[in-house]
C-alpha positions as CSV (number, residue, x, y, z in Angstrom):
1,M,65.4,122.7,131.8
2,V,63.9,125.9,133.5
3,E,65.2,128.2,130.8
4,N,64.5,126.8,127.9
5,F,60.8,126.5,129.2
6,L,61.6,130.0,130.1
7,K,62.9,130.9,126.4
8,E,60.3,128.9,124.8
9,Y,57.3,130.9,126.7
10,A,58.7,134.3,126.4
11,K,59.0,133.8,122.6
12,L,55.2,133.3,122.7
13,I,55.1,136.8,123.9
14,A,58.1,138.6,122.1
15,D,57.7,140.8,119.1
16,Y,61.0,139.6,118.4
17,P,61.5,136.0,119.3
18,E,64.4,135.6,117.5
19,K,66.5,137.8,119.6
20,I,65.4,136.4,123.0
21,Q,68.2,134.2,125.5
22,V,67.6,132.8,128.9
23,E,70.8,133.5,131.1
24,K,70.9,131.7,134.7
25,V,72.8,133.1,137.4
26,C,73.4,130.5,140.4
27,L,73.6,132.7,143.1
28,D,73.6,130.9,145.9
29,E,72.5,126.5,146.8
30,N,68.9,127.1,146.2
31,F,68.9,130.6,144.9
32,A,69.4,131.6,140.8
33,E,68.6,134.3,138.8
34,L,67.1,133.8,135.5
35,I,67.6,136.9,133.2
36,I,65.5,137.6,130.3
37,Y,67.3,139.2,127.4
38,A,64.7,141.0,125.3
39,D,64.4,143.5,122.1
40,K,64.1,147.2,123.7
41,V,60.2,147.1,122.0
42,D,60.0,143.4,124.1
43,T,61.2,145.0,127.4
44,G,58.0,146.5,128.4
45,K,55.4,143.6,127.5
46,F,57.1,141.3,129.8
47,I,56.8,143.8,132.6
48,G,53.0,144.5,131.6
49,K,50.7,147.1,133.0
50,N,51.6,147.7,136.8
51,G,54.1,144.1,136.6
52,K,51.3,142.0,136.1
53,M,53.3,140.2,133.6
54,I,56.5,139.0,135.2
55,Q,54.4,138.2,138.1
56,A,52.4,136.1,135.8
57,I,55.8,134.1,134.6
58,K,56.8,134.2,138.2
59,S,53.5,132.4,139.1
60,V,54.4,129.9,136.0
61,L,57.6,129.4,137.8
62,S,56.5,128.9,141.0
63,A,54.5,125.6,140.0
64,Y,57.7,124.0,137.9
65,K,59.4,125.0,141.5
66,N,57.3,122.1,142.8
67,K,59.7,119.8,141.1
68,D,62.7,121.8,141.5
69,T,64.0,122.4,144.6
70,M,65.8,125.9,143.3
71,N,64.3,129.4,144.4
72,Y,64.3,131.8,141.4
73,R,64.7,135.2,140.7
74,I,63.7,137.2,136.9
75,T,65.1,139.8,135.2
76,V,64.3,141.3,132.2
77,K,67.2,143.0,130.2
78,I,67.8,145.1,126.9
79,F,69.3,142.7,124.2
80,E,72.3,144.2,123.0
């Protein structure tokens, strides 16, 4: 569910929303990595100046965490 939310949120930010993909990788019982695959042009937008955009995305997900006990790490990678 969190992957779908993150994908739709990322599409609003991206110049190439059709290339956005989100993958969830469970690393532990209560820890997962969410990987945002985006076009090379969009990766900078997700990180933002001084990392402010990625921090904002993490803040939104921490609010979601109140309903879910899972901890998430967010990674942005270039879509290939």
